[in-house]
C-alpha positions, 0 to 999 in steps of 0.5 A: 261773212258780211261786214254786219256779221263781222262787227255784230255777230249777235245780229245773224241776218239773212242775205235778203236783210243784208241786201236791204241794208245795202240798197238803203245805203245806195239810196242814201248816197244818191239822195243825200246831196239833194236834201242833206241827209248826212254829212258829205264827208261821212258818205265814203264810209257810210256803211260803218259810220251809219249802218253799223253804228245804227245796227248796234242799238238793235242788239240792246233790245230786251224783247222782240215785240212792242213799239220802237220809236225813233225821234228825229229819224232824218236819214234813217239812223238808227230807226230805218236800220232798226226797221230793216233788222226787225223785219227779219229778227223781230217781225212782231215789233212795230217801228215808228219814224218821227221826222218833221222835215217833209223831204226827209220823210219822203226819203224814209218812205221811199226806202221802206217801199223799195226794201219792202219793210214796214214802218210808220213815218210820222211827219210831226214835231216831237213835242207836238206829237201825241204820246207814243207809249214806246217800249224803245225810244231811240235818237242819234245826233238829235239833241243833248241828253236833258232834252232827250229825256224831256222827249222820253217823258212824253213818248216812252212807256213807263217800263220802256227804255231810251237808247241814245247814241252819244259822242265824247261829251256824254259824261257831261250830258249825263251829269247835266241830266241828273240835275233834273232827272232820276234814271237808271243808266247803262253805257256801252262803248260804241263799236264804231268809235271808242270815244262814243257810247250807246246809253240805255236809260230806264226808270225815268222820273223828273226830280 
């Protein structure tokens, strides 16, 4: 049993997918010191802190088709992990990785090329990008929830879901967001940090 199977049994993936994830992790370790993809202190536990943490969002999908857009993709979390998992588990799903930093975009494209996985890397600022009409919209360590919801209003399809990884202050962020937005909310405790959550948001309207 792999580490992925042990932590996320609902994501039953092949050896090839596990090898793609391990190759991604090794590239992250190699590239990160040069272009600051993730905090140096997290690299020693990169599989748990980044790969597993990101993989858990894919298990919350409601369908295996449509567009999954990841905002501020950075080092590839969670979007590149989603793309690697979707390659096997949801091959009809399209993945878009939005990243304004050209160097990080080069990294994302390099991982995609070396793992043989397809995704559309969009080098643009989120607020200037044409609306994506995404079925799923994800972000990790990008912005506070009110800001993420303004991005969601622009890029999420009317029936789409926002899937956001949030830390210990998530309840304060939700309260702040409810001052300007109405939305359906579900939360699930993160499997990598008992103080963190994965928020799923739908039916978004501006108050």
